[in-house]
N, C-alpha and C positions, 0 to 999 in steps of 0.2 A: 504494500499500499504505499509506504514512504517513496518507493522508487517511482511509482505513477505519479504521486504528488510533486516530486522533485522534477519529473519530466514536464508536467504540465506547467510549472512555475518557470522552468527554463524557456519553453516555447512561448508562453505569454510574455515574459520580459523581453526576449529577442523581438517579438512582434512589436512591443511598445518602442523598443530601441530604434528599430528601423523606421517607424512612423516618425519619431522625433528627430532622427537624423534627416530624414526627407524634408520635415518641416524647417529644420535648422538651415538646410542648404537653400530652400526657397526664400528664406527671409535673410540670407547672408548679405553682408555689405562688402563684398569682394570687388576688386577692380573690374572684374569681368561683368558684374551686374551694374556697374556705373557707366559702362560704355554707352556713348550716343553714336547715332549713325555717322560714319565718317571717321570715328575715333580708332585707336589702336592701343594695345597693350604689349609690352615687351617682355618676354620671359628669358632669362639667361639661366642655363642649368649647367652645373659642373658635377661630375662624379667620377670615382676612380674605378678603372677597370684594369685587369691584367691584359696586356696586348704585346704584339710584336710589331716593331716598326721597319719599314723597308724603305730604302733611299736610293734614288737612281740619279746618278751624277750626270753632268753635261756630257762626259765621254761615253756614256752608256753603261758604266759599271754599277752594278747593284749591291748595296750594302744592307745586310739585315742585322737586327739587334736580337738579343735573347728576350724572352718574354719577361715583362717587368710591369709594375704598376705605373699607369699613366693617367693623368687628368684628361678627361674628355669634356671640352666646353662647347655647348651648343646655344644658339640663339633662336628664339621663336617669336615671330611678330604675328599677333591676332589682330586682324582688321575686321571691324564691322561695317557691312554696307548693305542697306535695304534688309535688314533681319537675316543676312547671311554672315557667317563667320569664317573667314579665310585664314588659315594658319600656314605661315611660311617658315621653312626651317633652313638654318645656316649652321655650319660647322667650322670651328677654329683649328688651325693648324697647331696651335700652341698646346703642348702636352706634358709640360714639366710637372712633377709630382715631389713634393707638395706644391700645390699651386697658391702662392701667396698674392696673386694679382687679382684674383676673381672678385673680391669684395669691392675693388675699384670700379667695376662696371656700374655701380650704382651712381657714379659721378660722370662717367662719360666713357665711350668705347675709344680705345686708342689703336692706332694703326697696326701695331704688333699682334693684335689678335687675328688679323687676317681671316675674317669670317668669309666663307664662300657659301653660294646657294647650293643647297641639296635638293629640296623638293617643297611642294606646296599642295595643300588640299582644302576643300571645304568641310567643316566640322559638322557632325551629326549632333543631335540632342544629347546622346550619352557622352560624347566627346567633350562637350561644354560642361557636362555635369563632373566629369573627372577633373577638368581644369579648375572648376569652382572648389571642388573637394581638396585638390592640392593646396590652394591657398587657405583653406579652413583648417586643415590637419597639419600643416608644417608648423615647426617650432621656431620662434623668432630666434635669430642668431645673436650672439653677444661677441665681444671682442676676442674671446678665446676660440671661437668657431670660425673666424673669418678666413684662416688658411684651410684649404682643402687637402686633407691628408687621409691616412688609412683609418684613423679614428673618428674622422669627420668627413665621411666620403660622398656625401650627396646633398648639394644645396641648390636653391633656386632664388633668383633675384627677380623681382616683378616691378617693372616700372610703368607707371600711367601718369602722363603730364609731369608734374614736379613731385609726385609721390613715389615712394619706393619701399619695398619690403625685401628682406634677406631672411629665407626661412631654411632650417634644416629638414630633410626628409629621410625616410627610410630608403635603403638601398634599392628596393624594388620599384619605386615610384619614378619612373622616366617618362618625361614628355614625349621622347622619340617613339615611344610604344603607341602613340596615337596614329602614327603613319602605317603601322603593321596591318 
């Protein structure tokens, strides 16, 4: 009897939790919800991955590195136009780890980032909910979190007009997954 009662309580509380979460997202004051027609929000995300780098020289020689931790920095520009949301993805060639320059993107993008266009897509309602959720569940970064390293391996900076947020995220939350 106790098992049945515990099971019913767990199902009931998860039902109310999911309702509260949906209500919270619909009432959230995120940068995404404040977008007007013609406005955009910029998301910079930096995370650590184990990767191998290959370099091709001007003479045609190929140099490969061993697999090591690298910081992957991506820029996503979300543009709202006539209730359509277009997300454009750019990737940086800068891969140093630890990455101590990432937090500087709150103030301006420097030429050394060398972001290049990767892809673009129109977002669905579920994609928009995912972006909204990232802003709601991210943990505000402090001065100890600014360098992206093994212990602090996934962050996002969100810029909208003159407002900015820098948030720490779990390793599984990657904006690039919206393009899969």
